[in-house]
CHARMM-style PDB file with segment names, atoms N, HN, CA, C and O in Angstrom:
ATOM      1  N   MET     1     -22.890  13.791  -5.315  1.00  0.00      PROA
ATOM      2  CA  MET     1     -21.979  12.671  -5.138  1.00  0.00      PROA
ATOM      3  C   MET     1     -20.544  13.150  -5.386  1.00  0.00      PROA
ATOM      4  O   MET     1     -20.241  13.700  -6.444  1.00  0.00      PROA
ATOM      5  N   ARG     2     -19.679  12.938  -4.417  1.00  0.00      PROA
ATOM      6  HN  ARG     2     -19.925  12.490  -3.557  1.00  0.00      PROA
ATOM      7  CA  ARG     2     -18.259  13.289  -4.526  1.00  0.00      PROA
ATOM      8  C   ARG     2     -17.457  12.019  -4.775  1.00  0.00      PROA
ATOM      9  O   ARG     2     -17.683  11.001  -4.120  1.00  0.00      PROA
ATOM     10  N   THR     3     -16.532  12.075  -5.710  1.00  0.00      PROA
ATOM     11  HN  THR     3     -16.348  12.901  -6.242  1.00  0.00      PROA
ATOM     12  CA  THR     3     -15.744  10.886  -6.040  1.00  0.00      PROA
ATOM     13  C   THR     3     -14.293  11.079  -5.625  1.00  0.00      PROA
ATOM     14  O   THR     3     -13.860  12.197  -5.348  1.00  0.00      PROA
ATOM     15  N   LEU     4     -13.552   9.988  -5.584  1.00  0.00      PROA
ATOM     16  HN  LEU     4     -13.904   9.079  -5.809  1.00  0.00      PROA
ATOM     17  CA  LEU     4     -12.140  10.018  -5.232  1.00  0.00      PROA
ATOM     18  C   LEU     4     -11.344  10.873  -6.219  1.00  0.00      PROA
ATOM     19  O   LEU     4     -10.312  11.441  -5.862  1.00  0.00      PROA
ATOM     20  N   LYS     5     -11.815  10.960  -7.435  1.00  0.00      PROA
ATOM     21  HN  LYS     5     -12.653  10.499  -7.726  1.00  0.00      PROA
ATOM     22  CA  LYS     5     -11.166  11.776  -8.466  1.00  0.00      PROA
ATOM     23  C   LYS     5     -11.088  13.244  -8.050  1.00  0.00      PROA
ATOM     24  O   LYS     5     -10.159  13.949  -8.444  1.00  0.00      PROA
ATOM     25  N   GLU     6     -12.047  13.707  -7.262  1.00  0.00      PROA
ATOM     26  HN  GLU     6     -12.802  13.134  -6.942  1.00  0.00      PROA
ATOM     27  CA  GLU     6     -12.131  15.108  -6.834  1.00  0.00      PROA
ATOM     28  C   GLU     6     -11.355  15.394  -5.549  1.00  0.00      PROA
ATOM     29  O   GLU     6     -11.220  16.554  -5.161  1.00  0.00      PROA
ATOM     30  N   ALA     7     -10.840  14.352  -4.881  1.00  0.00      PROA
ATOM     31  HN  ALA     7     -10.949  13.410  -5.196  1.00  0.00      PROA
ATOM     32  CA  ALA     7     -10.103  14.541  -3.630  1.00  0.00      PROA
ATOM     33  C   ALA     7      -8.762  15.222  -3.909  1.00  0.00      PROA
ATOM     34  O   ALA     7      -8.162  15.023  -4.966  1.00  0.00      PROA
ATOM     35  N   ARG     8      -8.307  16.016  -2.965  1.00  0.00      PROA
ATOM     36  HN  ARG     8      -8.794  16.179  -2.107  1.00  0.00      PROA
ATOM     37  CA  ARG     8      -7.047  16.751  -3.115  1.00  0.00      PROA
ATOM     38  C   ARG     8      -5.928  16.056  -2.339  1.00  0.00      PROA
ATOM     39  O   ARG     8      -6.181  15.232  -1.460  1.00  0.00      PROA
ATOM     40  N   VAL     9      -4.702  16.402  -2.678  1.00  0.00      PROA
ATOM     41  HN  VAL     9      -4.496  17.072  -3.392  1.00  0.00      PROA
ATOM     42  CA  VAL     9      -3.536  15.860  -1.976  1.00  0.00      PROA
ATOM     43  C   VAL     9      -3.633  16.227  -0.494  1.00  0.00      PROA
ATOM     44  O   VAL     9      -3.891  17.379  -0.147  1.00  0.00      PROA
ATOM     45  N   GLY    10      -3.426  15.245   0.366  1.00  0.00      PROA
ATOM     46  HN  GLY    10      -3.216  14.309   0.085  1.00  0.00      PROA
ATOM     47  CA  GLY    10      -3.500  15.457   1.807  1.00  0.00      PROA
ATOM     48  C   GLY    10      -4.842  15.106   2.420  1.00  0.00      PROA
ATOM     49  O   GLY    10      -4.960  15.059   3.644  1.00  0.00      PROA
ATOM     50  N   ASP    11      -5.857  14.857   1.600  1.00  0.00      PROA
ATOM     51  HN  ASP    11      -5.761  14.895   0.605  1.00  0.00      PROA
ATOM     52  CA  ASP    11      -7.189  14.483   2.109  1.00  0.00      PROA
ATOM     53  C   ASP    11      -7.201  13.024   2.564  1.00  0.00      PROA
ATOM     54  O   ASP    11      -6.601  12.154   1.932  1.00  0.00      PROA
ATOM     55  N   THR    12      -7.892  12.780   3.665  1.00  0.00      PROA
ATOM     56  HN  THR    12      -8.380  13.486   4.178  1.00  0.00      PROA
ATOM     57  CA  THR    12      -8.206  11.419   4.092  1.00  0.00      PROA
ATOM     58  C   THR    12      -9.712  11.279   3.953  1.00  0.00      PROA
ATOM     59  O   THR    12     -10.473  12.014   4.581  1.00  0.00      PROA
ATOM     60  N   VAL    13     -10.138  10.332   3.127  1.00  0.00      PROA
ATOM     61  HN  VAL    13      -9.520   9.735   2.616  1.00  0.00      PROA
ATOM     62  CA  VAL    13     -11.557  10.168   2.833  1.00  0.00      PROA
ATOM     63  C   VAL    13     -11.986   8.734   3.117  1.00  0.00      PROA
ATOM     64  O   VAL    13     -11.154   7.835   3.239  1.00  0.00      PROA
ATOM     65  N   GLN    14     -13.286   8.539   3.221  1.00  0.00      PROA
ATOM     66  HN  GLN    14     -13.962   9.269   3.122  1.00  0.00      PROA
ATOM     67  CA  GLN    14     -13.838   7.209   3.452  1.00  0.00      PROA
ATOM     68  C   GLN    14     -14.682   6.812   2.251  1.00  0.00      PROA
ATOM     69  O   GLN    14     -15.466   7.608   1.735  1.00  0.00      PROA
ATOM     70  N   VAL    15     -14.508   5.567   1.815  1.00  0.00      PROA
ATOM     71  HN  VAL    15     -13.871   4.921   2.235  1.00  0.00      PROA
ATOM     72  CA  VAL    15     -15.245   5.056   0.658  1.00  0.00      PROA
ATOM     73  C   VAL    15     -16.681   4.771   1.082  1.00  0.00      PROA
ATOM     74  O   VAL    15     -16.923   4.082   2.073  1.00  0.00      PROA
ATOM     75  N   VAL    16     -17.636   5.314   0.313  1.00  0.00      PROA
ATOM     76  HN  VAL    16     -17.439   5.873  -0.492  1.00  0.00      PROA
ATOM     77  CA  VAL    16     -19.059   5.112   0.591  1.00  0.00      PROA
ATOM     78  C   VAL    16     -19.618   4.014  -0.304  1.00  0.00      PROA
ATOM     79  O   VAL    16     -20.365   3.149   0.154  1.00  0.00      PROA
ATOM     80  N   LYS    17     -19.252   4.053  -1.594  1.00  0.00      PROA
ATOM     81  HN  LYS    17     -18.645   4.756  -1.967  1.00  0.00      PROA
ATOM     82  CA  LYS    17     -19.819   3.099  -2.545  1.00  0.00      PROA
ATOM     83  C   LYS    17     -18.906   2.982  -3.762  1.00  0.00      PROA
ATOM     84  O   LYS    17     -18.236   3.941  -4.148  1.00  0.00      PROA
ATOM     85  N   LEU    18     -18.892   1.795  -4.357  1.00  0.00      PROA
ATOM     86  HN  LEU    18     -19.436   1.017  -4.044  1.00  0.00      PROA
ATOM     87  CA  LEU    18     -18.165   1.574  -5.605  1.00  0.00      PROA
ATOM     88  C   LEU    18     -19.171   1.493  -6.740  1.00  0.00      PROA
ATOM     89  O   LEU    18     -20.132   0.725  -6.682  1.00  0.00      PROA
ATOM     90  N   HSD    19     -18.942   2.293  -7.770  1.00  0.00      PROA
ATOM     91  HN  HSD    19     -18.162   2.917  -7.817  1.00  0.00      PROA
ATOM     92  CA  HSD    19     -19.781   2.238  -8.962  1.00  0.00      PROA
ATOM     93  C   HSD    19     -19.025   1.437 -10.011  1.00  0.00      PROA
ATOM     94  O   HSD    19     -17.852   1.118  -9.818  1.00  0.00      PROA
ATOM     95  N   GLY    20     -19.666   1.117 -11.093  1.00  0.00      PROA
ATOM     96  HN  GLY    20     -20.618   1.377 -11.250  1.00  0.00      PROA
ATOM     97  CA  GLY    20     -18.995   0.339 -12.126  1.00  0.00      PROA
ATOM     98  C   GLY    20     -19.563  -1.058 -12.193  1.00  0.00      PROA
ATOM     99  O   GLY    20     -20.394  -1.450 -11.373  1.00  0.00      PROA
ATOM    100  N   GLU    21     -19.111  -1.794 -13.167  1.00  0.00      PROA
ATOM    101  HN  GLU    21     -18.436  -1.476 -13.832  1.00  0.00      PROA
ATOM    102  CA  GLU    21     -19.664  -3.123 -13.423  1.00  0.00      PROA
ATOM    103  C   GLU    21     -18.561  -4.165 -13.554  1.00  0.00      PROA
ATOM    104  O   GLU    21     -17.438  -3.848 -13.945  1.00  0.00      PROA
ATOM    105  N   GLY    22     -18.884  -5.378 -13.231  1.00  0.00      PROA
ATOM    106  HN  GLY    22     -19.797  -5.635 -12.914  1.00  0.00      PROA
ATOM    107  CA  GLY    22     -18.065  -6.544 -13.530  1.00  0.00      PROA
ATOM    108  C   GLY    22     -16.598  -6.479 -13.167  1.00  0.00      PROA
ATOM    109  O   GLY    22     -16.238  -6.239 -12.014  1.00  0.00      PROA
ATOM    110  N   ALA    23     -15.748  -6.696 -14.170  1.00  0.00      PROA
ATOM    111  HN  ALA    23     -16.040  -6.890 -15.106  1.00  0.00      PROA
ATOM    112  CA  ALA    23     -14.309  -6.838 -13.962  1.00  0.00      PROA
ATOM    113  C   ALA    23     -13.660  -5.583 -13.390  1.00  0.00      PROA
ATOM    114  O   ALA    23     -12.739  -5.681 -12.580  1.00  0.00      PROA
ATOM    115  N   VAL    24     -14.122  -4.417 -13.797  1.00  0.00      PROA
ATOM    116  HN  VAL    24     -14.871  -4.337 -14.455  1.00  0.00      PROA
ATOM    117  CA  VAL    24     -13.536  -3.169 -13.298  1.00  0.00      PROA
ATOM    118  C   VAL    24     -13.798  -3.032 -11.805  1.00  0.00      PROA
ATOM    119  O   VAL    24     -12.882  -2.731 -11.040  1.00  0.00      PROA
ATOM    120  N   LYS    25     -15.018  -3.245 -11.391  1.00  0.00      PROA
ATOM    121  HN  LYS    25     -15.763  -3.490 -12.013  1.00  0.00      PROA
ATOM    122  CA  LYS    25     -15.376  -3.160  -9.973  1.00  0.00      PROA
ATOM    123  C   LYS    25     -14.615  -4.209  -9.159  1.00  0.00      PROA
ATOM    124  O   LYS    25     -14.139  -3.920  -8.061  1.00  0.00      PROA
ATOM    125  N   ARG    26     -14.504  -5.406  -9.690  1.00  0.00      PROA
ATOM    126  HN  ARG    26     -14.891  -5.641 -10.582  1.00  0.00      PROA
ATOM    127  CA  ARG    26     -13.791  -6.498  -9.013  1.00  0.00      PROA
ATOM    128  C   ARG    26     -12.314  -6.145  -8.833  1.00  0.00      PROA
ATOM    129  O   ARG    26     -11.738  -6.415  -7.779  1.00  0.00      PROA
ATOM    130  N   ARG    27     -11.695  -5.538  -9.863  1.00  0.00      PROA
ATOM    131  HN  ARG    27     -12.164  -5.318 -10.719  1.00  0.00      PROA
ATOM    132  CA  ARG    27     -10.284  -5.162  -9.800  1.00  0.00      PROA
ATOM    133  C   ARG    27     -10.055  -4.109  -8.723  1.00  0.00      PROA
ATOM    134  O   ARG    27      -9.073  -4.179  -7.984  1.00  0.00      PROA
ATOM    135  N   ILE    28     -10.956  -3.133  -8.629  1.00  0.00      PROA
ATOM    136  HN  ILE    28     -11.754  -3.075  -9.229  1.00  0.00      PROA
ATOM    137  CA  ILE    28     -10.843  -2.096  -7.601  1.00  0.00      PROA
ATOM    138  C   ILE    28     -10.962  -2.724  -6.209  1.00  0.00      PROA
ATOM    139  O   ILE    28     -10.210  -2.367  -5.302  1.00  0.00      PROA
ATOM    140  N   MET    29     -11.884  -3.638  -6.043  1.00  0.00      PROA
ATOM    141  HN  MET    29     -12.494  -3.928  -6.780  1.00  0.00      PROA
ATOM    142  CA  MET    29     -12.056  -4.316  -4.756  1.00  0.00      PROA
ATOM    143  C   MET    29     -10.839  -5.179  -4.419  1.00  0.00      PROA
ATOM    144  O   MET    29     -10.448  -5.262  -3.255  1.00  0.00      PROA
ATOM    145  N   ASP    30     -10.242  -5.816  -5.417  1.00  0.00      PROA
ATOM    146  HN  ASP    30     -10.560  -5.748  -6.363  1.00  0.00      PROA
ATOM    147  CA  ASP    30      -9.052  -6.643  -5.194  1.00  0.00      PROA
ATOM    148  C   ASP    30      -7.855  -5.803  -4.739  1.00  0.00      PROA
ATOM    149  O   ASP    30      -6.953  -6.318  -4.078  1.00  0.00      PROA
ATOM    150  N   MET    31      -7.844  -4.529  -5.084  1.00  0.00      PROA
ATOM    151  HN  MET    31      -8.577  -4.111  -5.620  1.00  0.00      PROA
ATOM    152  CA  MET    31      -6.768  -3.625  -4.654  1.00  0.00      PROA
ATOM    153  C   MET    31      -6.958  -3.180  -3.208  1.00  0.00      PROA
ATOM    154  O   MET    31      -6.093  -2.496  -2.662  1.00  0.00      PROA
ATOM    155  N   GLY    32      -8.057  -3.547  -2.582  1.00  0.00      PROA
ATOM    156  HN  GLY    32      -8.760  -4.103  -3.025  1.00  0.00      PROA
ATOM    157  CA  GLY    32      -8.293  -3.210  -1.179  1.00  0.00      PROA
ATOM    158  C   GLY    32      -9.230  -2.045  -0.971  1.00  0.00      PROA
ATOM    159  O   GLY    32      -9.462  -1.635   0.166  1.00  0.00      PROA
ATOM    160  N   ILE    33      -9.775  -1.501  -2.048  1.00  0.00      PROA
ATOM    161  HN  ILE    33      -9.586  -1.835  -2.972  1.00  0.00      PROA
ATOM    162  CA  ILE    33     -10.705  -0.374  -1.920  1.00  0.00      PROA
ATOM    163  C   ILE    33     -12.122  -0.930  -1.843  1.00  0.00      PROA
ATOM    164  O   ILE    33     -12.713  -1.312  -2.854  1.00  0.00      PROA
ATOM    165  N   THR    34     -12.653  -0.969  -0.627  1.00  0.00      PROA
ATOM    166  HN  THR    34     -12.173  -0.659   0.194  1.00  0.00      PROA
ATOM    167  CA  THR    34     -13.992  -1.487  -0.394  1.00  0.00      PROA
ATOM    168  C   THR    34     -14.770  -0.469   0.452  1.00  0.00      PROA
ATOM    169  O   THR    34     -14.196   0.488   0.971  1.00  0.00      PROA
ATOM    170  N   LYS    35     -16.059  -0.687   0.578  1.00  0.00      PROA
ATOM    171  HN  LYS    35     -16.525  -1.465   0.156  1.00  0.00      PROA
ATOM    172  CA  LYS    35     -16.919   0.217   1.341  1.00  0.00      PROA
ATOM    173  C   LYS    35     -16.407   0.343   2.780  1.00  0.00      PROA
ATOM    174  O   LYS    35     -16.124  -0.653   3.446  1.00  0.00      PROA
ATOM    175  N   GLY    36     -16.297   1.591   3.240  1.00  0.00      PROA
ATOM    176  HN  GLY    36     -16.527   2.401   2.699  1.00  0.00      PROA
ATOM    177  CA  GLY    36     -15.908   1.853   4.620  1.00  0.00      PROA
ATOM    178  C   GLY    36     -14.418   2.064   4.858  1.00  0.00      PROA
ATOM    179  O   GLY    36     -14.036   2.529   5.931  1.00  0.00      PROA
ATOM    180  N   VAL    37     -13.571   1.737   3.894  1.00  0.00      PROA
ATOM    181  HN  VAL    37     -13.882   1.359   3.022  1.00  0.00      PROA
ATOM    182  CA  VAL    37     -12.122   1.855   4.089  1.00  0.00      PROA
ATOM    183  C   VAL    37     -11.688   3.317   3.957  1.00  0.00      PROA
ATOM    184  O   VAL    37     -12.251   4.072   3.165  1.00  0.00      PROA
ATOM    185  N   GLU    38     -10.674   3.706   4.746  1.00  0.00      PROA
ATOM    186  HN  GLU    38     -10.216   3.093   5.389  1.00  0.00      PROA
ATOM    187  CA  GLU    38     -10.131   5.060   4.662  1.00  0.00      PROA
ATOM    188  C   GLU    38      -9.008   5.094   3.644  1.00  0.00      PROA
ATOM    189  O   GLU    38      -8.176   4.189   3.587  1.00  0.00      PROA
ATOM    190  N   VAL    39      -8.992   6.156   2.835  1.00  0.00      PROA
ATOM    191  HN  VAL    39      -9.668   6.892   2.882  1.00  0.00      PROA
ATOM    192  CA  VAL    39      -7.999   6.333   1.781  1.00  0.00      PROA
ATOM    193  C   VAL    39      -7.348   7.701   1.975  1.00  0.00      PROA
ATOM    194  O   VAL    39      -8.037   8.711   2.122  1.00  0.00      PROA
ATOM    195  N   PHE    40      -6.009   7.725   1.973  1.00  0.00      PROA
ATOM    196  HN  PHE    40      -5.449   6.905   1.854  1.00  0.00      PROA
ATOM    197  CA  PHE    40      -5.253   8.973   2.083  1.00  0.00      PROA
ATOM    198  C   PHE    40      -4.644   9.284   0.724  1.00  0.00      PROA
ATOM    199  O   PHE    40      -3.960   8.439   0.147  1.00  0.00      PROA
ATOM    200  N   VAL    41      -4.882  10.488   0.205  1.00  0.00      PROA
ATOM    201  HN  VAL    41      -5.437  11.174   0.675  1.00  0.00      PROA
ATOM    202  CA  VAL    41      -4.336  10.898  -1.088  1.00  0.00      PROA
ATOM    203  C   VAL    41      -2.934  11.453  -0.855  1.00  0.00      PROA
ATOM    204  O   VAL    41      -2.778  12.550  -0.318  1.00  0.00      PROA
ATOM    205  N   ARG    42      -1.907  10.687  -1.262  1.00  0.00      PROA
ATOM    206  HN  ARG    42      -2.034   9.796  -1.698  1.00  0.00      PROA
ATOM    207  CA  ARG    42      -0.504  11.074  -1.042  1.00  0.00      PROA
ATOM    208  C   ARG    42       0.002  12.057  -2.082  1.00  0.00      PROA
ATOM    209  O   ARG    42       0.552  13.101  -1.734  1.00  0.00      PROA
ATOM    210  N   LYS    43      -0.177  11.735  -3.348  1.00  0.00      PROA
ATOM    211  HN  LYS    43      -0.624  10.886  -3.631  1.00  0.00      PROA
ATOM    212  CA  LYS    43       0.358  12.568  -4.439  1.00  0.00      PROA
ATOM    213  C   LYS    43      -0.535  12.449  -5.660  1.00  0.00      PROA
ATOM    214  O   LYS    43      -1.331  11.518  -5.786  1.00  0.00      PROA
ATOM    215  N   VAL    44      -0.385  13.411  -6.555  1.00  0.00      PROA
ATOM    216  HN  VAL    44       0.262  14.167  -6.454  1.00  0.00      PROA
ATOM    217  CA  VAL    44      -1.005  13.330  -7.878  1.00  0.00      PROA
ATOM    218  C   VAL    44       0.095  13.665  -8.876  1.00  0.00      PROA
ATOM    219  O   VAL    44       0.852  14.614  -8.673  1.00  0.00      PROA
ATOM    220  N   ALA    45       0.184  12.894  -9.946  1.00  0.00      PROA
ATOM    221  HN  ALA    45      -0.432  12.123 -10.111  1.00  0.00      PROA
ATOM    222  CA  ALA    45       1.215  13.105 -10.960  1.00  0.00      PROA
ATOM    223  C   ALA    45       1.097  14.513 -11.557  1.00  0.00      PROA
ATOM    224  O   ALA    45       0.021  15.110 -11.522  1.00  0.00      PROA
ATOM    225  N   PRO    46       2.189  15.042 -12.102  1.00  0.00      PROA
ATOM    226  CA  PRO    46       2.181  16.411 -12.633  1.00  0.00      PROA
ATOM    227  C   PRO    46       1.074  16.693 -13.660  1.00  0.00      PROA
ATOM    228  O   PRO    46       0.529  17.797 -13.688  1.00  0.00      PROA
ATOM    229  N   LEU    47       0.746  15.728 -14.485  1.00  0.00      PROA
ATOM    230  HN  LEU    47       1.189  14.832 -14.463  1.00  0.00      PROA
ATOM    231  CA  LEU    47      -0.324  15.929 -15.460  1.00  0.00      PROA
ATOM    232  C   LEU    47      -1.685  15.481 -14.939  1.00  0.00      PROA
ATOM    233  O   LEU    47      -2.667  15.471 -15.681  1.00  0.00      PROA
ATOM    234  N   GLY    48      -1.741  15.106 -13.645  1.00  0.00      PROA
ATOM    235  HN  GLY    48      -0.944  15.114 -13.042  1.00  0.00      PROA
ATOM    236  CA  GLY    48      -3.009  14.780 -13.009  1.00  0.00      PROA
ATOM    237  C   GLY    48      -3.392  13.312 -13.019  1.00  0.00      PROA
ATOM    238  O   GLY    48      -4.404  12.939 -12.424  1.00  0.00      PROA
ATOM    239  N   ASP    49      -2.619  12.477 -13.673  1.00  0.00      PROA
ATOM    240  HN  ASP    49      -1.797  12.779 -14.156  1.00  0.00      PROA
ATOM    241  CA  ASP    49      -2.984  11.056 -13.758  1.00  0.00      PROA
ATOM    242  C   ASP    49      -1.720  10.223 -13.748  1.00  0.00      PROA
ATOM    243  O   ASP    49      -0.864  10.477 -14.595  1.00  0.00      PROA
ATOM    244  N   PRO    50      -1.525   9.271 -12.886  1.00  0.00      PROA
ATOM    245  CA  PRO    50      -2.418   8.719 -11.861  1.00  0.00      PROA
ATOM    246  C   PRO    50      -2.286   9.429 -10.508  1.00  0.00      PROA
ATOM    247  O   PRO    50      -1.529  10.387 -10.346  1.00  0.00      PROA
ATOM    248  N   MET    51      -3.059   8.911  -9.545  1.00  0.00      PROA
ATOM    249  HN  MET    51      -3.674   8.133  -9.676  1.00  0.00      PROA
ATOM    250  CA  MET    51      -3.005   9.388  -8.167  1.00  0.00      PROA
ATOM    251  C   MET    51      -2.286   8.328  -7.340  1.00  0.00      PROA
ATOM    252  O   MET    51      -2.409   7.134  -7.613  1.00  0.00      PROA
ATOM    253  N   GLU    52      -1.537   8.763  -6.331  1.00  0.00      PROA
ATOM    254  HN  GLU    52      -1.437   9.733  -6.109  1.00  0.00      PROA
ATOM    255  CA  GLU    52      -0.927   7.804  -5.409  1.00  0.00      PROA
ATOM    256  C   GLU    52      -1.696   7.869  -4.100  1.00  0.00      PROA
ATOM    257  O   GLU    52      -1.849   8.939  -3.511  1.00  0.00      PROA
ATOM    258  N   LEU    53      -2.174   6.724  -3.654  1.00  0.00      PROA
ATOM    259  HN  LEU    53      -2.049   5.855  -4.133  1.00  0.00      PROA
ATOM    260  CA  LEU    53      -3.023   6.626  -2.470  1.00  0.00      PROA
ATOM    261  C   LEU    53      -2.392   5.715  -1.431  1.00  0.00      PROA
ATOM    262  O   LEU    53      -1.611   4.827  -1.775  1.00  0.00      PROA
ATOM    263  N   SER    54      -2.724   5.925  -0.170  1.00  0.00      PROA
ATOM    264  HN  SER    54      -3.358   6.646   0.109  1.00  0.00      PROA
ATOM    265  CA  SER    54      -2.384   4.987   0.899  1.00  0.00      PROA
ATOM    266  C   SER    54      -3.676   4.304   1.313  1.00  0.00      PROA
ATOM    267  O   SER    54      -4.622   4.952   1.761  1.00  0.00      PROA
ATOM    268  N   VAL    55      -3.704   2.987   1.157  1.00  0.00      PROA
ATOM    269  HN  VAL    55      -2.936   2.460   0.793  1.00  0.00      PROA
ATOM    270  CA  VAL    55      -4.890   2.191   1.470  1.00  0.00      PROA
ATOM    271  C   VAL    55      -4.457   0.975   2.270  1.00  0.00      PROA
ATOM    272  O   VAL    55      -3.614   0.205   1.809  1.00  0.00      PROA
ATOM    273  N   ARG    56      -5.019   0.786   3.464  1.00  0.00      PROA
ATOM    274  HN  ARG    56      -5.703   1.412   3.838  1.00  0.00      PROA
ATOM    275  CA  ARG    56      -4.743  -0.395   4.280  1.00  0.00      PROA
ATOM    276  C   ARG    56      -3.246  -0.631   4.509  1.00  0.00      PROA
ATOM    277  O   ARG    56      -2.792  -1.775   4.564  1.00  0.00      PROA
ATOM    278  N   GLY    57      -2.485   0.459   4.641  1.00  0.00      PROA
ATOM    279  HN  GLY    57      -2.853   1.388   4.597  1.00  0.00      PROA
ATOM    280  CA  GLY    57      -1.067   0.325   4.960  1.00  0.00      PROA
ATOM    281  C   GLY    57      -0.128   0.151   3.783  1.00  0.00      PROA
ATOM    282  O   GLY    57       1.056  -0.113   3.993  1.00  0.00      PROA
ATOM    283  N   TYR    58      -0.596   0.286   2.571  1.00  0.00      PROA
ATOM    284  HN  TYR    58      -1.558   0.501   2.401  1.00  0.00      PROA
ATOM    285  CA  TYR    58       0.296   0.220   1.412  1.00  0.00      PROA
ATOM    286  C   TYR    58      -0.035   1.328   0.426  1.00  0.00      PROA
ATOM    287  O   TYR    58      -1.112   1.923   0.474  1.00  0.00      PROA
ATOM    288  N   GLU    59       0.921   1.598  -0.481  1.00  0.00      PROA
ATOM    289  HN  GLU    59       1.795   1.115  -0.520  1.00  0.00      PROA
ATOM    290  CA  GLU    59       0.733   2.642  -1.484  1.00  0.00      PROA
ATOM    291  C   GLU    59       0.169   2.042  -2.761  1.00  0.00      PROA
ATOM    292  O   GLU    59       0.549   0.942  -3.162  1.00  0.00      PROA
ATOM    293  N   LEU    60      -0.729   2.764  -3.389  1.00  0.00      PROA
ATOM    294  HN  LEU    60      -1.037   3.657  -3.064  1.00  0.00      PROA
ATOM    295  CA  LEU    60      -1.425   2.298  -4.580  1.00  0.00      PROA
ATOM    296  C   LEU    60      -1.526   3.436  -5.573  1.00  0.00      PROA
ATOM    297  O   LEU    60      -1.883   4.554  -5.203  1.00  0.00      PROA
ATOM    298  N   SER    61      -1.215   3.164  -6.832  1.00  0.00      PROA
ATOM    299  HN  SER    61      -0.925   2.255  -7.132  1.00  0.00      PROA
ATOM    300  CA  SER    61      -1.419   4.151  -7.897  1.00  0.00      PROA
ATOM    301  C   SER    61      -2.703   3.798  -8.618  1.00  0.00      PROA
ATOM    302  O   SER    61      -2.931   2.640  -8.968  1.00  0.00      PROA
ATOM    303  N   LEU    62      -3.540   4.799  -8.839  1.00  0.00      PROA
ATOM    304  HN  LEU    62      -3.355   5.740  -8.555  1.00  0.00      PROA
ATOM    305  CA  LEU    62      -4.853   4.571  -9.427  1.00  0.00      PROA
ATOM    306  C   LEU    62      -5.129   5.631 -10.494  1.00  0.00      PROA
ATOM    307  O   LEU    62      -4.909   6.822 -10.270  1.00  0.00      PROA
ATOM    308  N   ARG    63      -5.609   5.189 -11.649  1.00  0.00      PROA
ATOM    309  HN  ARG    63      -5.788   4.222 -11.831  1.00  0.00      PROA
ATOM    310  CA  ARG    63      -5.954   6.130 -12.716  1.00  0.00      PROA
ATOM    311  C   ARG    63      -7.174   6.956 -12.311  1.00  0.00      PROA
ATOM    312  O   ARG    63      -8.013   6.508 -11.530  1.00  0.00      PROA
ATOM    313  N   LYS    64      -7.254   8.164 -12.855  1.00  0.00      PROA
ATOM    314  HN  LYS    64      -6.572   8.528 -13.489  1.00  0.00      PROA
ATOM    315  CA  LYS    64      -8.399   9.047 -12.553  1.00  0.00      PROA
ATOM    316  C   LYS    64      -9.715   8.433 -13.041  1.00  0.00      PROA
ATOM    317  O   LYS    64     -10.758   8.625 -12.416  1.00  0.00      PROA
ATOM    318  N   ALA    65      -9.670   7.702 -14.148  1.00  0.00      PROA
ATOM    319  HN  ALA    65      -8.823   7.546 -14.657  1.00  0.00      PROA
ATOM    320  CA  ALA    65     -10.885   7.062 -14.673  1.00  0.00      PROA
ATOM    321  C   ALA    65     -11.450   6.077 -13.638  1.00  0.00      PROA
ATOM    322  O   ALA    65     -12.663   6.005 -13.438  1.00  0.00      PROA
ATOM    323  N   ASP    66     -10.565   5.327 -12.989  1.00  0.00      PROA
ATOM    324  HN  ASP    66      -9.580   5.385 -13.152  1.00  0.00      PROA
ATOM    325  CA  ASP    66     -11.004   4.384 -11.960  1.00  0.00      PROA
ATOM    326  C   ASP    66     -11.410   5.118 -10.691  1.00  0.00      PROA
ATOM    327  O   ASP    66     -12.368   4.717 -10.030  1.00  0.00      PROA
ATOM    328  N   ALA    67     -10.701   6.183 -10.339  1.00  0.00      PROA
ATOM    329  HN  ALA    67      -9.922   6.508 -10.876  1.00  0.00      PROA
ATOM    330  CA  ALA    67     -11.024   6.969  -9.142  1.00  0.00      PROA
ATOM    331  C   ALA    67     -12.408   7.609  -9.270  1.00  0.00      PROA
ATOM    332  O   ALA    67     -13.069   7.848  -8.260  1.00  0.00      PROA
ATOM    333  N   GLY    68     -12.849   7.884 -10.486  1.00  0.00      PROA
ATOM    334  HN  GLY    68     -12.311   7.690 -11.306  1.00  0.00      PROA
ATOM    335  CA  GLY    68     -14.167   8.467 -10.699  1.00  0.00      PROA
ATOM    336  C   GLY    68     -15.305   7.512 -10.387  1.00  0.00      PROA
ATOM    337  O   GLY    68     -16.456   7.936 -10.291  1.00  0.00      PROA
ATOM    338  N   MET    69     -15.004   6.231 -10.228  1.00  0.00      PROA
ATOM    339  HN  MET    69     -14.069   5.886 -10.306  1.00  0.00      PROA
ATOM    340  CA  MET    69     -16.032   5.226  -9.910  1.00  0.00      PROA
ATOM    341  C   MET    69     -16.161   4.986  -8.408  1.00  0.00      PROA
ATOM    342  O   MET    69     -16.981   4.176  -7.976  1.00  0.00      PROA
ATOM    343  N   ILE    70     -15.353   5.689  -7.612  1.00  0.00      PROA
ATOM    344  HN  ILE    70     -14.687   6.347  -7.963  1.00  0.00      PROA
ATOM    345  CA  ILE    70     -15.337   5.471  -6.164  1.00  0.00      PROA
ATOM    346  C   ILE    70     -15.970   6.673  -5.474  1.00  0.00      PROA
ATOM    347  O   ILE    70     -15.404   7.766  -5.473  1.00  0.00      PROA
ATOM    348  N   GLU    71     -17.142   6.465  -4.892  1.00  0.00      PROA
ATOM    349  HN  GLU    71     -17.602   5.577  -4.893  1.00  0.00      PROA
ATOM    350  CA  GLU    71     -17.862   7.530  -4.175  1.00  0.00      PROA
ATOM    351  C   GLU    71     -17.291   7.639  -2.768  1.00  0.00      PROA
ATOM    352  O   GLU    71     -17.103   6.631  -2.086  1.00  0.00      PROA
ATOM    353  N   ILE    72     -17.016   8.877  -2.335  1.00  0.00      PROA
ATOM    354  HN  ILE    72     -17.169   9.695  -2.889  1.00  0.00      PROA
ATOM    355  CA  ILE    72     -16.412   9.094  -1.020  1.00  0.00      PROA
ATOM    356  C   ILE    72     -17.238  10.061  -0.164  1.00  0.00      PROA
ATOM    357  O   ILE    72     -18.120  10.769  -0.648  1.00  0.00      PROA
ATOM    358  N   ALA    73     -16.907  10.053   1.129  1.00  0.00      PROA
ATOM    359  HN  ALA    73     -16.190   9.477   1.522  1.00  0.00      PROA
ATOM    360  CA  ALA    73     -17.534  10.994   2.066  1.00  0.00      PROA
ATOM    361  C   ALA    73     -16.474  11.863   2.673  1.00  0.00      PROA
ATOM    362  OT1 ALA    73     -16.781  12.729   3.493  1.00  0.00      PROA
TER     363      ALA     73
END
C-alpha cells in the first residue's frame, strides 16, 4: 500500500482509498480528497511537513500524519 505521504514533489497521483475513522476521515473528505480524485504534489516544506497539494483546482496544505491515511495509485 502506497500513501500520499510517500509521494514526491511533481507527482500526480489518484486516490484509491481513505483510511482513518470518524472526524478525521470526514475532515479529509470535506477538503475534497475523495476516492478517484487526482492530486498533484506541488511542494513540501523544508522540514517535510506540511505538503502543498493541488486538488480539484485549488491549493491545499496537508500534514504528513493526514497524508499517511490516504492510499494512492
